[in-house]
C-alpha positions in Angstrom: -33.9 4.4 29.5 -30.3 5.3 28.8 -29.7 8.7 27.0 -27.6 8.1 23.9 -27.9 11.8 22.8 -24.1 12.5 23.2 -23.1 9.3 21.3 -25.4 10.2 18.4 -24.1 13.8 18.4 -20.6 12.5 18.1 -21.6 10.3 15.2 -23.0 13.4 13.4 -19.7 15.1 14.0 -17.7 12.3 12.6 -20.0 12.0 9.6 -19.4 15.7 9.0 -15.6 15.1 9.0 -16.1 12.2 6.6 -18.1 14.3 4.2 -15.1 16.7 4.2 -12.2 14.2 3.5 -14.4 12.2 1.1 -15.3 15.4 -0.7 -18.9 14.2 -0.9 -20.4 17.3 -2.5 -17.6 17.6 -5.1 -17.7 13.9 -5.9 -21.5 13.8 -6.2 -21.1 16.3 -9.0 -18.3 14.3 -10.5 -20.4 11.2 -10.4 -23.0 12.8 -12.5 -20.4 13.8 -15.1 -18.9 10.3 -15.1 -22.3 8.7 -15.6 -22.8 10.8 -18.7 -19.4 9.9 -20.1 -19.7 6.2 -19.4 -23.1 6.2 -21.2 -21.5 7.4 -24.4 -21.7 4.9 -27.2 -18.2 5.5 -28.4 -16.7 5.0 -24.9 -14.7 1.9 -25.7 -13.2 3.3 -28.8 -10.3 4.3 -26.4 -10.1 1.3 -24.1 -7.4 2.8 -21.8 -9.6 5.9 -21.2 -12.7 3.8 -20.8 -11.0 1.7 -18.1 -9.7 4.8 -16.3 -13.2 6.3 -16.3 -14.8 3.1 -15.0 -12.3 2.7 -12.3 -12.8 6.3 -11.2 -16.6 5.8 -11.3 -16.4 2.6 -9.2 -14.2 4.3 -6.6 -16.4 7.4 -6.2 -19.6 5.4 -6.3 -18.3 3.2 -3.5 -17.4 6.2 -1.3 -20.7 7.9 -1.8 -22.7 4.8 -1.2 -20.8 4.0 2.0 -21.3 7.5 3.3 -25.0 7.6 2.4 -25.4 4.2 4.1 -23.8 5.5 7.3 -26.0 8.6 7.3 -29.1 6.4 6.9 -28.0 4.1 9.7 -27.4 7.1 12.0 -30.8 8.5 11.1 -32.4 5.1 11.9 -30.6 5.0 15.3 -31.7 8.6 16.0 -35.3 7.8 15.3 -35.3 4.6 17.4 -33.6 6.4 20.2 -36.3 9.2 20.2 -39.1 6.7 20.2 -37.6 4.5 22.9 -37.1 7.5 25.1 -40.7 8.8 24.6 -42.1 5.4 25.5 -39.4 4.6 28.2 -38.7 1.3 26.4 -35.5 0.0 27.9 -35.6 -3.1 25.7 -34.4 -1.0 22.8 -31.1 -0.1 24.5 -29.1 -3.1 23.2 -30.1 -2.5 19.6 -29.3 1.3 19.8 -26.0 0.6 21.5 -25.1 -2.1 18.9 -26.1 0.3 16.0 -23.9 3.1 17.4 -21.0 0.8 17.9 -21.3 -0.6 14.4 -21.4 2.9 12.8 -18.4 4.0 14.9 -16.4 0.9 13.7 -17.2 1.7 10.1 -16.1 5.3 10.6 -12.9 4.1 12.2 -12.1 2.3 9.0 -13.3 5.3 6.9 -11.1 7.7 8.9 -8.1 6.0 7.4 -9.0 7.7 4.1 -8.2 11.1 5.6 -4.6 10.0 6.0 -4.0 9.5 2.3 -2.7 12.9 1.4 -0.2 11.9 -1.3 -0.8 12.6 -5.0 -0.5 9.0 -6.0 -1.8 7.3 -2.9 -4.7 5.6 -4.6 -2.5 4.0 -7.3 -1.2 0.5 -7.7 2.4 0.1 -6.9 5.7 -1.6 -7.9 7.8 -2.9 -5.0 11.4 -4.1 -4.9 13.1 -6.0 -2.1 17.0 -6.2 -2.1 19.1 -8.1 0.3 21.7 -5.9 2.0 24.3 -6.5 4.8 24.1 -9.9 6.4 25.1 -12.4 3.7 22.9 -15.5 3.4 20.8 -14.3 6.5 20.0 -11.1 4.6 18.9 -13.2 1.6 16.7 -15.3 3.8 15.3 -12.2 5.4 14.5 -10.7 2.0 12.4 -13.8 1.2 10.7 -13.5 4.6 9.7 -10.0 3.7 8.4 -11.1 0.3 6.2 -13.7 2.0 5.1 -11.1 4.6 3.9 -8.7 1.9 2.2 -11.5 0.0 0.2 -12.5 3.1 -0.7 -8.9 3.8 -1.9 -8.4 0.3 -4.0 -11.6 0.6 -5.6 -10.3 3.8 -6.6 -7.0 2.1 -7.8 -8.6 -1.1 -5.1 -6.9 -3.2 -3.6 -8.4 -6.3 0.0 -9.6 -5.9 2.0 -10.4 -9.0 5.7 -11.4 -8.8 7.5 -9.7 -11.7 11.0 -11.1 -11.1 13.1 -12.9 -8.5 16.9 -13.3 -8.3 17.6 -16.4 -6.2 20.1 -16.3 -3.3 23.4 -18.1 -3.4 22.5 -20.6 -0.7 19.0 -19.7 0.5 16.5 -17.0 0.2 16.6 -14.3 -2.6 19.0 -11.6 -3.6 16.1 -9.4 -4.9 12.5 -9.5 -5.9 10.1 -7.3 -7.7 6.3 -7.5 -7.5 3.3 -5.4 -8.4 0.4 -4.7 -5.9 -3.0 -3.8 -7.3 -5.8 -2.4 -5.3 -7.1 1.0 -4.2 -4.6 2.8 -2.0 -1.9 0.1 -2.5 0.8 2.8 -3.1 -0.4 4.9 -0.1 -0.2 2.0 2.2 3.1 0.6 0.9 4.9 4.0 1.3 5.1 3.0 4.9 7.5 0.2 3.9 10.0 2.2 1.9 13.4 2.0 3.6 15.7 -0.5 5.3 14.3 -3.3 7.5 16.5 -4.8 10.2 16.2 -8.4 11.5 17.9 -9.7 14.7 17.8 -13.4 15.4 19.7 -16.6 16.1 21.0 -17.4 12.6 19.7 -20.7 11.2 22.8 -20.7 9.0 25.4 -20.4 11.8 26.6 -23.8 13.2 27.5 -22.1 16.4 24.0 -20.6 16.9 25.2 -17.0 17.1 22.9 -14.0 16.9 22.9 -12.3 13.5 21.8 -8.9 12.4 20.7 -8.6 8.7 19.2 -6.0 6.5 16.9 -5.8 3.5 15.9 -2.7 1.6 12.4 -2.0 0.2 11.6 0.5 -2.5 8.1 1.5 -3.7 6.9 3.3 -6.8 3.4 4.3 -7.9 2.1 2.8 -11.1 1.4 5.9 -13.3 -0.9 5.9 -16.3 1.0 6.7 -19.5 4.1 8.2 -17.8 5.3 11.1 -19.9 9.0 10.3 -20.0 11.4 9.5 -22.8 13.9 6.7 -22.2 16.8 6.3 -24.6 17.5 2.7 -25.7 21.2 3.4 -25.4 20.7 3.9 -21.6 19.1 0.5 -21.2 21.0 -2.7 -20.4 18.9 -5.9 -20.7 19.4 -9.2 -18.9 17.4 -12.4 -19.5 16.8 -15.1 -16.9 14.5 -18.0 -16.2 11.1 -17.1 -14.7 10.8 -18.1 -11.1 7.9 -18.3 -8.6 7.9 -16.7 -5.2 10.6 -18.3 -3.1 12.7 -19.3 -6.1 10.7 -22.2 -7.7 11.3 -22.4 -11.4 8.1 -22.1 -13.4 9.7 -22.7 -16.8 13.1 -23.7 -18.2 13.5 -21.0 -20.9 15.1 -17.6 -20.4 12.0 -15.6 -21.3 12.1 -13.4 -18.2 13.6 -9.9 -18.7 15.4 -7.5 -16.4 16.1 -3.9 -17.6 18.7 -1.7 -16.0 18.5 2.0 -16.6 22.2 2.9 -16.5 21.9 6.7 -15.6 19.7 6.1 -12.6 20.5 2.5 -11.6 16.8 1.7 -11.6 15.9 -1.9 -12.4 12.6 -3.3 -13.7 11.7 -6.9 -14.4 8.9 -9.0 -16.0 8.5 -12.7 -16.1 4.8 -13.3 -16.3 4.6 -13.6 -20.1 5.9 -16.6 -22.1 7.4 -14.4 -24.8 10.7 -12.5 -24.1 9.5 -9.7 -26.3 6.3 -9.3 -24.3 8.2 -9.4 -21.0 10.6 -6.7 -22.3 7.6 -4.5 -23.2 6.1 -4.9 -19.7 9.5 -4.3 -18.0 10.0 -1.1 -20.1 6.6 0.2 -19.0 7.5 -0.4 -15.4 10.9 1.3 -15.9 9.2 4.4 -17.4 6.9 4.5 -14.3 9.9 4.3 -12.0 11.8 7.0 -13.8 8.8 9.3 -13.9 8.2 8.8 -10.2 11.9 9.5 -9.5 11.7 12.8 -11.4 8.6 13.7 -9.3 10.3 12.8 -6.1 13.4 14.8 -6.9 11.2 17.8 -7.9 9.3 17.5 -4.6 12.6 17.1 -2.6 13.9 20.4 -4.2 10.6 22.2 -3.3 10.9 20.9 0.3 14.5 22.1 0.5 13.5 25.5 -0.7 10.6 25.6 1.8 12.9 24.4 4.6 10.8 21.3 5.3 12.2 18.4 7.1 12.9 15.4 4.9 11.1 12.2 5.7 12.9 8.9 6.4 13.3 7.2 3.0 15.4 5.0 0.8 18.5 3.7 2.6 17.4 4.7 6.1 16.5 2.1 8.7 12.8 2.3 9.4 11.9 -0.8 11.4 13.5 -3.4 13.6 12.3 -7.0 13.9 13.9 -8.6 16.9 13.5 -12.4 17.5 16.3 -12.8 20.0 17.0 -12.1 22.9 13.4 -10.8 23.1 10.5 -10.5 20.6 9.6 -7.1 19.3 8.8 -5.3 16.1 9.3 -1.5 16.4 8.9 1.3 13.8 11.7 3.8 14.4 9.7 6.7 12.9 6.4 6.3 14.6 7.3 4.4 17.8 4.5 1.9 16.9 5.6 -1.5 18.3 4.3 -5.1 18.7 5.5 -8.1 20.6 3.5 -10.4 18.2 6.4 -10.9 15.8 5.0 -14.0 14.2 1.7 -12.3 13.4 3.6 -9.3 11.9 5.7 -11.6 9.7 2.5 -13.3 8.7 1.2 -10.1 7.2 -0.4 -8.3 10.2 0.9 -4.9 9.2 -2.1 -2.6 9.3 -1.2 -1.0 12.7 2.3 -0.1 11.4 1.0 1.3 8.1 -1.8 3.4 9.7 0.7 4.6 12.3 3.0 5.7 9.5 0.3 7.5 7.6 -0.6 9.5 10.7 3.0 10.3 11.3 3.4 11.4 7.6 0.4 13.7 7.9 1.9 15.3 11.0 5.2 15.8 9.2 3.4 17.5 6.3 1.5 19.9 8.7 3.3 23.3 8.7 
């Protein structure tokens, strides 16, 4: 009978680490508080607050239930192992081995939580893609990125809502804005902030020459009730026809709204409502979120400067190369994570790159 004692001991160690980064003891106490608040008869008098409490409760409840389930599974494996060893029952080895492997796989996924160290990592996020150098190829590349993130969101079960698209002159898109909803959406998408470079044989070049094109991605967390004043005199509004992902028109009226905040150059769009007034209100809420996040980023950058910390690669910096010709390779220039499966990456297989970035970010944050 094989001795699994070391494997089970390692599971206990990993569970101890999980209890730490999940803040199990603290969150059990918080769960009790939330249960009392949610049971209050006047809870829904303030709907925004009620939704916030319910979302917090669901997130903490999910973490605690998962942790408790893994502890129980480890206890069961431990008991089965002890009984099998006492009786010398080798027929139990496959079940014990499978149980340990299953728990380890679940802990591998759970360990990702320890990498979310940012203040807003659990939040939803707003993402913008803008075509940069490369002409029509850059516009086509921007549309490819939009599809890539859409497929990634679908894989993870995240909500994906296009807020606005500016179509390209010949193909692709000049820019796009979308909102991702799901726990840790912002934390995961911070890995994508920066400039993405594509090298390929241009489908728009009659001579079949290799072309390098660039697209920039920016990401903001969705903040609840951002405390920021925006002067109407600083806002320029543009209206346009609502479009679907890829540029398909979804109506023929100019109900979609784009707001430009002149002092910062930040742009927010909304096209999902039929009313121009409703779209303006949604775009303004997104713009407030962006401005509040920018203020936070500038404050943190100043604190980092004072502390002498190295700045991370960010907006305007090339972060990843996607090479289709003369060879096939996607490489992240910060983390050195790479893949030769370019088609899979462009189809939304981004988890390896995102997890690599989160680990790199934590190492950068470690004094």
